[in-house]
Every structure is written in C-alpha cells, then in structure tokens.
All heavy atoms as an XYZ file, in Angstrom:
712
protein
N     -48.464    -59.360     47.444
C     -47.279    -58.807     46.792
C     -47.405    -57.322     46.494
O     -46.550    -56.555     46.545
C     -46.872    -59.518     45.524
C     -45.593    -59.342     45.022
S     -44.375    -59.956     46.205
C     -43.019    -60.279     45.228
N     -48.697    -56.905     46.197
C     -48.990    -55.555     45.841
C     -48.780    -54.720     47.108
O     -48.348    -53.518     46.936
C     -50.400    -55.406     45.306
O     -50.559    -56.279     44.196
C     -50.700    -53.968     44.878
N     -49.017    -55.251     48.280
C     -48.864    -54.453     49.487
C     -47.406    -54.046     49.677
O     -47.122    -52.929     50.106
C     -49.342    -55.252     50.676
C     -49.050    -54.601     52.056
C     -50.883    -55.596     50.603
N     -46.506    -54.967     49.423
C     -45.081    -54.635     49.552
C     -44.708    -53.535     48.582
O     -43.946    -52.638     48.898
C     -44.267    -55.969     49.269
C     -44.483    -56.900     50.398
C     -42.791    -55.589     49.227
C     -43.889    -58.270     50.120
N     -45.194    -53.599     47.334
C     -44.874    -52.535     46.411
C     -45.452    -51.235     46.876
O     -44.910    -50.189     46.690
C     -45.382    -52.900     44.985
C     -44.624    -54.008     44.392
C     -45.292    -55.085     43.782
C     -43.206    -54.089     44.428
C     -44.589    -56.121     43.228
C     -42.528    -55.116     43.862
C     -43.191    -56.089     43.210
N     -46.698    -51.247     47.406
C     -47.308    -49.950     47.896
C     -46.513    -49.439     49.086
O     -46.290    -48.250     49.179
C     -48.779    -50.252     48.342
C     -49.618    -50.442     47.130
O     -49.337    -50.006     45.995
N     -50.700    -51.168     47.367
N     -46.050    -50.290     49.952
C     -45.174    -49.803     51.069
C     -43.887    -49.196     50.514
O     -43.436    -48.131     51.023
C     -44.910    -51.031     52.054
C     -46.173    -51.373     52.698
C     -43.771    -50.597     53.054
C     -46.069    -52.625     53.575
N     -43.370    -49.848     49.516
C     -42.078    -49.315     48.907
C     -42.355    -47.958     48.224
O     -41.516    -47.019     48.376
C     -41.558    -50.299     47.881
N     -43.531    -47.812     47.615
C     -43.846    -46.539     47.012
C     -43.986    -45.442     48.103
O     -43.540    -44.327     47.947
C     -45.165    -46.592     46.255
C     -45.028    -47.261     44.819
C     -46.398    -47.394     44.171
C     -44.162    -46.417     43.970
N     -44.602    -45.779     49.236
C     -44.772    -44.813     50.315
C     -43.415    -44.414     50.866
O     -43.131    -43.214     51.088
C     -45.659    -45.338     51.413
C     -45.600    -44.486     52.655
C     -47.094    -45.536     50.920
N     -42.503    -45.393     51.063
C     -41.174    -45.095     51.585
C     -40.364    -44.203     50.588
O     -39.701    -43.236     51.005
C     -40.449    -46.408     51.922
C     -41.061    -47.057     53.069
C     -38.932    -46.178     52.150
C     -40.571    -48.474     53.374
N     -40.490    -44.506     49.290
C     -39.762    -43.707     48.292
C     -40.360    -42.315     48.244
O     -39.569    -41.330     48.059
C     -39.790    -44.396     46.918
C     -38.896    -45.580     46.832
C     -39.105    -46.256     45.395
C     -37.428    -45.196     46.884
N     -41.644    -42.197     48.404
C     -42.340    -40.933     48.395
C     -41.814    -40.029     49.543
O     -41.536    -38.828     49.420
C     -43.798    -40.990     48.375
O     -44.240    -41.699     47.273
N     -41.745    -40.660     50.784
C     -41.274    -39.958     51.950
C     -39.830    -39.535     51.749
O     -39.451    -38.402     52.072
C     -41.447    -40.820     53.201
C     -42.887    -41.004     53.504
C     -40.702    -40.253     54.391
C     -43.177    -42.026     54.558
N     -38.997    -40.424     51.121
C     -37.641    -40.064     50.836
C     -37.541    -38.883     49.883
O     -36.650    -38.016     50.061
C     -36.854    -41.309     50.349
N     -38.427    -38.867     48.946
C     -38.425    -37.760     47.981
C     -38.726    -36.425     48.730
O     -38.043    -35.448     48.360
C     -39.431    -37.974     46.840
C     -39.060    -39.069     45.836
S     -37.927    -38.512     44.671
C     -38.948    -37.398     43.635
N     -39.664    -36.470     49.612
C     -39.959    -35.197     50.356
C     -38.817    -34.800     51.209
O     -38.462    -33.602     51.284
C     -41.194    -35.383     51.126
C     -42.445    -35.254     50.357
C     -43.317    -36.385     50.147
C     -42.779    -34.094     49.728
C     -44.399    -36.279     49.415
C     -43.952    -34.033     48.922
C     -44.756    -35.100     48.753
N     -38.081    -35.769     51.779
C     -36.878    -35.439     52.655
C     -35.816    -34.858     51.741
O     -35.147    -33.899     52.128
C     -36.415    -36.662     53.337
S     -37.522    -37.234     54.607
N     -35.633    -35.421     50.558
C     -34.635    -34.909     49.667
C     -34.989    -33.517     49.166
O     -34.106    -32.683     48.961
C     -34.325    -35.880     48.471
C     -33.608    -37.128     48.913
C     -34.152    -38.316     48.445
C     -32.532    -37.117     49.749
C     -33.486    -39.495     48.824
C     -31.950    -38.295     50.134
C     -32.387    -39.484     49.709
N     -36.244    -33.328     48.902
C     -36.753    -31.972     48.496
C     -36.504    -30.922     49.552
O     -36.055    -29.844     49.252
C     -38.242    -32.032     48.177
C     -38.856    -30.720     47.616
C     -38.252    -30.386     46.358
C     -40.391    -30.961     47.483
N     -36.690    -31.330     50.793
C     -36.323    -30.425     51.943
C     -34.872    -30.094     51.875
O     -34.492    -28.913     52.077
C     -36.719    -31.093     53.223
C     -36.319    -30.239     54.463
C     -37.061    -29.129     54.779
C     -35.229    -30.574     55.174
C     -36.706    -28.351     55.910
C     -34.811    -29.827     56.298
C     -35.603    -28.710     56.650
O     -35.211    -27.974     57.722
N     -34.031    -31.103     51.663
C     -32.551    -30.851     51.568
C     -32.163    -29.949     50.407
O     -31.274    -29.174     50.523
C     -31.812    -32.201     51.544
C     -30.340    -32.082     51.501
C     -29.743    -31.343     52.665
N     -30.121    -31.910     53.950
C     -30.027    -31.296     55.116
N     -29.435    -30.165     55.174
N     -30.406    -31.838     56.289
N     -32.850    -30.108     49.285
C     -32.591    -29.286     48.185
C     -32.921    -27.789     48.449
O     -32.169    -26.920     48.155
C     -33.397    -29.754     46.893
C     -33.366    -28.709     45.812
C     -32.852    -31.040     46.386
N     -34.087    -27.620     49.171
C     -34.470    -26.200     49.514
C     -33.652    -25.670     50.622
O     -33.201    -24.484     50.513
C     -35.962    -26.172     49.835
C     -36.457    -24.846     50.368
C     -36.824    -26.586     48.638
N     -33.389    -26.389     51.698
C     -32.788    -25.872     52.845
C     -31.235    -26.289     52.963
O     -30.654    -25.977     54.008
C     -33.452    -26.386     54.153
C     -34.798    -25.802     54.314
C     -34.703    -24.400     54.853
C     -35.987    -23.858     55.299
N     -35.945    -22.560     55.938
N     -30.742    -26.975     52.038
C     -29.379    -27.512     52.088
C     -28.391    -26.422     52.561
O     -28.409    -25.314     52.083
N     -27.520    -26.784     53.500
C     -26.597    -25.743     53.950
C     -25.542    -25.402     52.929
O     -25.023    -24.257     52.949
C     -25.900    -26.412     55.156
C     -26.124    -27.891     54.982
C     -27.392    -28.040     54.227
N     -25.234    -26.264     51.960
C     -24.240    -25.904     50.922
C     -24.754    -26.420     49.573
O     -25.768    -27.161     49.502
C     -22.938    -26.555     51.236
O     -23.014    -27.985     51.103
N     -24.124    -25.905     48.559
C     -24.527    -26.311     47.179
C     -24.261    -27.823     46.958
O     -25.035    -28.502     46.345
C     -23.766    -25.447     46.152
C     -24.073    -25.872     44.769
C     -24.085    -24.006     46.349
N     -23.194    -28.301     47.519
C     -22.876    -29.708     47.365
C     -23.936    -30.606     47.949
O     -24.342    -31.651     47.377
C     -21.507    -30.059     48.013
N     -24.524    -30.210     49.111
C     -25.597    -30.957     49.694
C     -26.812    -30.987     48.761
O     -27.567    -32.006     48.601
C     -25.984    -30.443     51.060
C     -24.911    -30.602     52.067
O     -24.155    -31.586     51.972
O     -24.812    -29.764     52.972
N     -27.079    -29.888     48.160
C     -28.192    -29.792     47.206
C     -28.014    -30.605     46.009
O     -28.949    -31.245     45.498
C     -28.436    -28.325     46.835
C     -28.933    -27.466     47.939
C     -29.155    -26.031     47.559
N     -29.736    -25.315     48.711
C     -29.342    -24.121     49.082
N     -28.481    -23.508     48.403
N     -29.939    -23.547     50.132
N     -26.783    -30.658     45.489
C     -26.505    -31.494     44.331
C     -26.709    -33.004     44.647
O     -27.298    -33.798     43.868
C     -25.047    -31.250     43.806
C     -24.660    -32.281     42.790
C     -25.024    -29.860     43.268
N     -26.167    -33.420     45.848
C     -26.355    -34.780     46.287
C     -27.794    -35.141     46.398
O     -28.321    -36.214     46.008
C     -25.558    -35.060     47.496
C     -24.062    -34.985     47.210
C     -25.891    -36.420     48.138
C     -23.153    -35.002     48.454
N     -28.617    -34.193     46.985
C     -30.020    -34.408     47.239
C     -30.766    -34.524     45.820
O     -31.614    -35.366     45.664
C     -30.663    -33.308     48.003
N     -30.360    -33.685     44.852
C     -30.944    -33.833     43.501
C     -30.651    -35.209     42.839
O     -31.504    -35.840     42.264
C     -30.452    -32.724     42.580
C     -31.137    -31.299     42.806
C     -30.441    -30.298     41.889
C     -32.619    -31.467     42.384
N     -29.359    -35.641     43.032
C     -29.016    -36.932     42.521
C     -29.862    -38.092     43.176
O     -30.361    -38.982     42.464
C     -27.567    -37.174     42.725
C     -27.044    -38.461     42.045
O     -27.471    -38.731     40.883
O     -26.270    -39.192     42.598
N     -29.988    -37.979     44.506
C     -30.797    -38.948     45.226
C     -32.267    -38.886     44.784
O     -32.969    -39.981     44.735
C     -30.712    -38.772     46.714
N     -32.769    -37.678     44.512
C     -34.167    -37.585     43.997
C     -34.303    -38.275     42.696
O     -35.318    -38.899     42.390
C     -34.546    -36.146     43.850
C     -34.862    -35.505     45.173
S     -35.338    -33.718     45.000
C     -36.909    -33.901     44.267
N     -33.302    -38.227     41.844
C     -33.373    -38.892     40.510
C     -33.375    -40.408     40.688
O     -34.116    -41.090     39.976
N     -32.588    -40.925     41.635
C     -32.597    -42.307     41.934
C     -33.878    -42.824     42.473
O     -34.482    -43.810     42.064
C     -31.453    -42.691     42.872
C     -30.145    -42.477     42.159
C     -31.519    -44.143     43.331
C     -28.906    -42.447     43.076
N     -34.500    -42.017     43.356
C     -35.845    -42.332     43.950
C     -36.890    -42.289     42.861
O     -37.825    -43.122     42.830
C     -36.188    -41.442     45.081
S     -35.381    -41.752     46.630
N     -36.808    -41.346     42.018
C     -37.796    -41.218     40.886
C     -37.774    -42.496     39.945
O     -38.745    -42.956     39.550
C     -37.594    -39.946     40.081
C     -38.640    -39.605     39.089
C     -39.946    -39.418     39.704
C     -38.191    -38.348     38.297
N     -36.494    -42.848     39.665
C     -36.328    -44.064     38.888
C     -36.929    -45.283     39.587
O     -37.583    -46.121     38.922
C     -34.908    -44.327     38.522
N     -36.746    -45.416     40.836
C     -37.282    -46.491     41.657
C     -38.813    -46.454     41.653
O     -39.441    -47.480     41.483
N     -39.408    -45.230     41.787
C     -40.891    -45.109     41.759
C     -41.395    -45.592     40.441
O     -42.393    -46.351     40.338
C     -41.277    -43.707     42.093
C     -41.045    -43.424     43.552
C     -42.770    -43.473     41.798
C     -41.213    -41.958     44.009
N     -40.748    -45.212     39.383
C     -41.231    -45.565     38.014
C     -41.093    -47.097     37.838
O     -41.957    -47.730     37.192
C     -40.502    -44.777     36.941
C     -40.836    -45.286     35.546
C     -40.803    -43.320     37.049
N     -39.958    -47.640     38.361
C     -39.815    -49.101     38.210
C     -40.841    -49.824     39.003
O     -41.318    -50.891     38.470
C     -38.381    -49.447     38.765
N     -41.214    -49.416     40.191
C     -42.257    -50.049     40.879
C     -43.601    -49.973     40.163
O     -44.396    -50.871     40.159
C     -42.354    -49.505     42.373
C     -41.037    -49.993     43.100
C     -43.565    -49.999     43.077
C     -40.932    -49.348     44.471
N     -43.866    -48.769     39.663
C     -45.111    -48.666     38.894
C     -45.133    -49.599     37.720
O     -46.108    -50.163     37.312
C     -45.311    -47.227     38.431
C     -45.964    -46.351     39.376
C     -45.479    -45.254     39.808
C     -47.321    -46.705     39.838
C     -46.157    -44.378     40.714
C     -47.993    -45.909     40.696
C     -47.399    -44.735     41.211
N     -44.001    -49.733     37.070
C     -43.829    -50.654     35.930
C     -44.153    -52.079     36.371
O     -44.723    -52.882     35.612
C     -42.453    -50.555     35.269
O     -42.263    -51.388     34.286
N     -43.649    -52.475     37.549
C     -43.839    -53.852     38.039
C     -45.338    -53.981     38.349
O     -45.967    -55.028     38.071
C     -42.979    -54.125     39.236
C     -41.610    -54.123     38.838
C     -43.371    -55.397     39.904
C     -40.574    -54.160     40.011
N     -45.924    -53.016     39.032
C     -47.345    -53.105     39.454
C     -48.219    -53.195     38.241
O     -49.186    -54.021     38.211
C     -47.730    -51.906     40.323
C     -47.069    -52.017     41.696
C     -49.266    -51.829     40.506
C     -47.272    -50.824     42.585
N     -47.957    -52.450     37.191
C     -48.741    -52.463     35.971
C     -48.423    -53.551     35.038
O     -49.140    -53.721     34.005
C     -48.677    -51.077     35.294
C     -49.162    -49.923     36.061
C     -48.856    -48.480     35.289
C     -50.629    -49.978     36.381
N     -47.369    -54.333     35.368
C     -46.872    -55.484     34.549
C     -46.656    -55.071     33.113
O     -47.145    -55.738     32.170
C     -47.911    -56.616     34.635
C     -48.014    -57.186     36.047
C     -49.056    -58.361     36.085
O     -49.613    -58.623     35.078
O     -49.234    -58.802     37.263
N     -45.936    -54.033     32.906
C     -45.530    -53.578     31.600
C     -44.061    -53.226     31.508
O     -43.487    -52.789     32.572
C     -46.461    -52.329     31.197
O     -46.091    -51.916     29.884
C     -46.187    -51.170     32.162
N     -43.520    -53.272     30.347
C     -42.124    -52.861     30.229
C     -42.024    -51.521     29.457
O     -40.921    -51.133     29.063
C     -41.389    -53.949     29.512
O     -41.940    -54.120     28.174
N     -43.078    -50.819     29.376
C     -43.149    -49.593     28.636
C     -42.383    -48.450     29.317
O     -41.951    -47.533     28.672
C     -44.589    -49.154     28.425
N     -42.152    -48.603     30.665
C     -41.426    -47.564     31.383
C     -39.937    -47.778     31.484
O     -39.238    -46.965     32.154
C     -42.093    -47.471     32.817
C     -43.530    -47.058     32.820
C     -44.491    -47.853     33.343
C     -43.931    -45.851     32.186
C     -45.775    -47.493     33.370
C     -45.246    -45.468     32.245
C     -46.182    -46.304     32.826
N     -39.431    -48.828     30.920
C     -38.010    -49.078     31.024
C     -37.157    -48.025     30.384
O     -36.136    -47.634     30.865
C     -37.664    -50.435     30.440
C     -38.313    -51.628     31.210
C     -37.897    -53.000     30.509
C     -37.815    -51.673     32.626
N     -37.638    -47.492     29.253
C     -36.950    -46.386     28.594
C     -36.988    -45.091     29.462
O     -35.977    -44.351     29.534
C     -37.490    -46.098     27.213
C     -37.232    -47.183     26.199
C     -38.361    -48.260     26.235
O     -39.322    -48.069     26.909
O     -38.037    -49.353     25.547
N     -38.083    -44.948     30.143
C     -38.245    -43.752     31.006
C     -37.216    -43.875     32.148
O     -36.539    -42.884     32.587
C     -39.650    -43.615     31.569
C     -39.755    -42.540     32.630
C     -40.664    -43.473     30.423
N     -37.104    -45.063     32.739
C     -36.120    -45.335     33.823
C     -34.677    -45.067     33.328
O     -33.915    -44.394     34.051
C     -36.256    -46.715     34.370
C     -37.584    -46.860     34.996
C     -35.168    -47.081     35.327
C     -37.939    -48.355     35.301
N     -34.387    -45.543     32.144
C     -33.085    -45.292     31.560
C     -32.850    -43.838     31.334
O     -31.725    -43.261     31.642
C     -32.903    -46.080     30.273
C     -31.607    -45.915     29.507
C     -30.491    -46.534     30.356
C     -31.654    -46.573     28.175
N     -33.811    -43.094     30.829
C     -33.691    -41.675     30.619
C     -33.494    -40.881     31.931
O     -32.638    -39.960     32.001
C     -34.893    -41.176     29.908
C     -34.908    -39.679     29.449
C     -33.739    -39.403     28.452
C     -36.215    -39.232     28.894
N     -34.243    -41.287     32.983
C     -34.073    -40.587     34.248
C     -32.664    -40.880     34.798
O     -32.019    -40.001     35.344
C     -35.214    -41.095     35.232
C     -36.550    -40.610     34.819
C     -34.830    -40.705     36.680
C     -37.663    -41.268     35.633
N     -32.206    -42.088     34.671
C     -30.823    -42.372     35.092
C     -29.822    -41.539     34.392
O     -28.838    -41.057     35.030
N     -29.898    -41.441     33.062
C     -28.958    -40.683     32.276
C     -28.947    -39.219     32.703
O     -27.941    -38.586     32.878
C     -29.177    -40.877     30.785
C     -28.837    -42.358     30.417
C     -28.406    -39.900     29.954
C     -29.214    -42.750     28.944
N     -30.191    -38.647     32.747
C     -30.304    -37.241     33.104
C     -29.780    -36.965     34.484
O     -29.178    -35.934     34.745
C     -31.739    -36.856     32.987
C     -32.338    -36.695     31.540
C     -33.791    -36.315     31.521
C     -31.520    -35.660     30.790
N     -30.053    -37.805     35.463
C     -29.556    -37.710     36.821
C     -27.990    -37.702     36.841
O     -27.380    -36.883     37.513
C     -30.153    -38.742     37.745
N     -27.425    -38.646     36.089
C     -25.937    -38.735     36.042
C     -25.356    -37.497     35.401
O     -24.453    -36.926     35.888
C     -25.540    -39.965     35.217
C     -24.125    -40.083     35.001
C     -23.238    -40.422     36.052
C     -23.577    -39.805     33.784
C     -21.886    -40.508     35.816
C     -22.177    -39.892     33.521
C     -21.364    -40.212     34.575
N     -25.900    -37.044     34.244
C     -25.408    -35.893     33.607
C     -25.561    -34.603     34.422
O     -24.624    -33.777     34.451
C     -26.040    -35.648     32.234
C     -25.719    -36.743     31.162
C     -26.490    -36.487     29.854
C     -24.219    -36.707     30.856
N     -26.662    -34.504     35.060
C     -26.871    -33.324     35.946
C     -25.814    -33.315     37.104
O     -25.297    -32.270     37.463
N     -25.603    -34.453     37.669
C     -24.666    -34.554     38.745
C     -23.214    -34.174     38.270
O     -22.484    -33.443     38.937
C     -24.666    -35.964     39.377
O     -26.002    -36.200     39.845
C     -23.711    -36.002     40.584
N     -22.913    -34.762     37.111
C     -21.526    -34.438     36.630
C     -21.448    -32.940     36.257
O     -20.428    -32.277     36.542
C     -21.263    -35.321     35.373
C     -20.044    -34.836     34.646
C     -21.128    -36.804     35.736
N     -22.437    -32.354     35.735
C     -22.403    -30.952     35.399
C     -22.307    -30.093     36.616
O     -21.517    -29.170     36.616
C     -23.682    -30.553     34.477
N     -23.110    -30.375     37.619
C     -22.999    -29.624     38.927
C     -21.614    -29.776     39.493
O     -21.007    -28.849     40.106
C     -24.068    -30.093     39.816
C     -25.391    -29.326     39.663
C     -26.563    -29.974     39.376
C     -25.487    -27.963     39.781
C     -27.754    -29.373     39.196
C     -26.667    -27.284     39.557
C     -27.794    -27.996     39.292
N     -21.100    -30.996     39.507
C     -19.807    -31.250     40.116
C     -18.711    -30.410     39.367
O     -17.831    -29.865     39.980
C     -19.458    -32.724     40.065
N     -18.778    -30.395     38.035
C     -17.765    -29.633     37.276
C     -18.004    -28.170     37.528
O     -16.973    -27.401     37.649
C     -17.954    -29.943     35.781
C     -16.854    -29.329     34.991
C     -16.868    -29.801     33.572
C     -15.698    -29.167     32.822
N     -15.672    -29.591     31.424
N     -19.228    -27.681     37.704
C     -19.483    -26.302     38.001
C     -18.932    -25.942     39.402
O     -18.341    -24.862     39.544
C     -20.968    -25.960     37.919
C     -21.317    -24.614     38.208
C     -21.086    -23.546     37.283
C     -21.810    -24.285     39.425
C     -21.356    -22.230     37.586
C     -22.172    -22.895     39.756
C     -21.904    -21.931     38.806
N     -19.112    -26.819     40.326
C     -18.573    -26.571     41.664
C     -17.041    -26.523     41.662
O     -16.458    -25.763     42.376
C     -19.074    -27.606     42.653
C     -20.533    -27.506     43.024
C     -20.943    -28.676     43.942
C     -20.848    -26.189     43.626
N     -16.438    -27.331     40.815
C     -14.986    -27.458     40.847
C     -14.393    -26.307     40.109
O     -13.395    -25.659     40.556
C     -14.598    -28.801     40.213
C     -13.067    -28.962     40.198
C     -12.636    -30.277     39.559
O     -13.410    -30.862     38.812
N     -11.441    -30.730     39.835
N     -14.895    -25.995     38.881
C     -14.195    -24.987     37.996
C     -15.004    -23.716     37.829
O     -14.429    -22.748     37.273
C     -13.960    -25.643     36.633
C     -12.950    -26.803     36.670
C     -12.636    -27.349     35.339
C     -11.634    -28.448     35.456
N     -11.253    -29.004     34.187
N     -16.237    -23.699     38.177
C     -17.036    -22.437     38.074
C     -17.720    -22.376     36.678
O     -18.524    -21.453     36.479
N     -17.395    -23.263     35.712
C     -18.016    -23.323     34.453
C     -18.344    -24.757     34.111
O     -17.677    -25.666     34.618
C     -17.217    -22.650     33.274
C     -16.939    -21.214     33.570
C     -15.864    -23.407     33.157
N     -19.312    -24.935     33.265
C     -19.632    -26.314     32.787
C     -18.981    -26.657     31.489
O     -18.375    -27.718     31.360
C     -21.206    -26.482     32.691
C     -21.814    -26.284     34.112
C     -21.539    -27.827     32.186
C     -23.286    -26.297     34.090
N     -19.058    -25.703     30.572
C     -18.402    -25.917     29.235
C     -17.292    -25.006     29.101
O     -17.482    -23.754     29.089
C     -19.420    -25.793     28.118
C     -20.528    -26.753     28.312
C     -18.758    -25.929     26.774
C     -21.705    -26.588     27.305
N     -16.116    -25.486     28.908
C     -14.846    -24.615     28.795
C     -14.787    -24.338     27.351
O     -14.878    -25.161     26.389
C     -13.647    -25.367     29.285
C     -13.710    -25.558     30.724
C     -12.472    -26.272     31.241
O     -11.384    -26.116     30.620
O     -12.593    -27.013     32.178
N     -14.434    -23.019     27.040
C     -14.151    -22.618     25.649
C     -12.785    -22.111     25.581
O     -12.204    -21.712     26.617
C     -15.163    -21.533     25.271
C     -16.568    -21.987     25.211
C     -17.488    -21.001     24.776
N     -18.843    -21.502     24.834
C     -19.941    -20.789     25.043
N     -19.808    -19.448     25.091
N     -21.113    -21.272     25.044
N     -12.267    -21.997     24.371
C     -10.884    -21.482     24.183
C     -10.722    -20.064     24.692
O      -9.695    -19.643     25.205
C     -10.493    -21.602     22.735
C     -10.300    -23.059     22.244
C      -9.155    -23.704     22.971
O      -8.148    -23.113     23.178
O      -9.346    -24.958     23.155
N     -11.780    -19.209     24.568
C     -11.665    -17.829     24.883
C     -11.613    -17.712     26.390
O     -11.057    -16.695     26.906
C     -12.914    -17.047     24.437
C     -12.893    -16.883     22.895
C     -14.044    -16.052     22.466
N     -15.111    -16.985     22.185
C     -16.376    -16.624     22.149
N     -16.659    -15.401     22.301
N     -17.351    -17.539     21.841
N     -12.171    -18.640     27.192
C     -12.153    -18.578     28.604
C     -10.825    -18.815     29.234
O     -10.615    -18.445     30.403
C     -13.209    -19.490     29.218
C     -14.653    -19.106     28.837
O     -14.852    -17.960     28.447
O     -15.521    -19.994     28.893
N      -9.912    -19.437     28.581
C      -8.681    -19.810     29.083
C      -7.680    -18.661     29.178
O      -7.596    -17.696     28.622
C      -8.079    -20.985     28.371
C      -8.829    -22.259     28.584
C      -8.195    -23.361     27.881
N      -9.030    -24.540     28.089
C      -8.789    -25.738     27.635
N      -7.652    -25.975     26.907
N      -9.538    -26.736     27.831
C-alpha cells in the first residue's frame, strides 16, 4: 500500500512542477491564477498522503488551511482581474 502512496506523491510532485512552469511562463494572468489554484490543490493532496503514510491526523488542519488560502487567493485574483482592485472603498467609486 505504501508503494501506491509513493507513486501518488511522485505524480503530484510532477504535477506541481508542471503547474509551476505554467505560473512562470503562463501566457496570460488567468492561466497563472488557475495554475496557482491547482498548485494549492496538489499541495493539499501531498499533505493528505503524508498524513496517511504517517498514520496521523495532525495534518488535517493544515489541509483545511491550505484549502481556505487557495480558495481565497483564487477569489481575490479573480476579483482583481475583473475589477482591477481587490477591496473596494467608498473613495474609489
């Protein structure tokens, strides 16, 4: 069973490098945002597999935190791409 988890870790690591390439070389900002979101998902998967291999539930909060940060980052980038600002103030209107 450990072999399967190790193979999954290798696949997720390769995917992380591919997404990192897309973040650096992405043709548009939207591609880079999507690649960052995918990197967050892969990172959560890697931590989850480590948690399973180590047979501990200590990393569950870390996985939750990575998921929340990836979601908030994606929403912030999407709002920035749409409106040009992340936080709207009364003075800006």
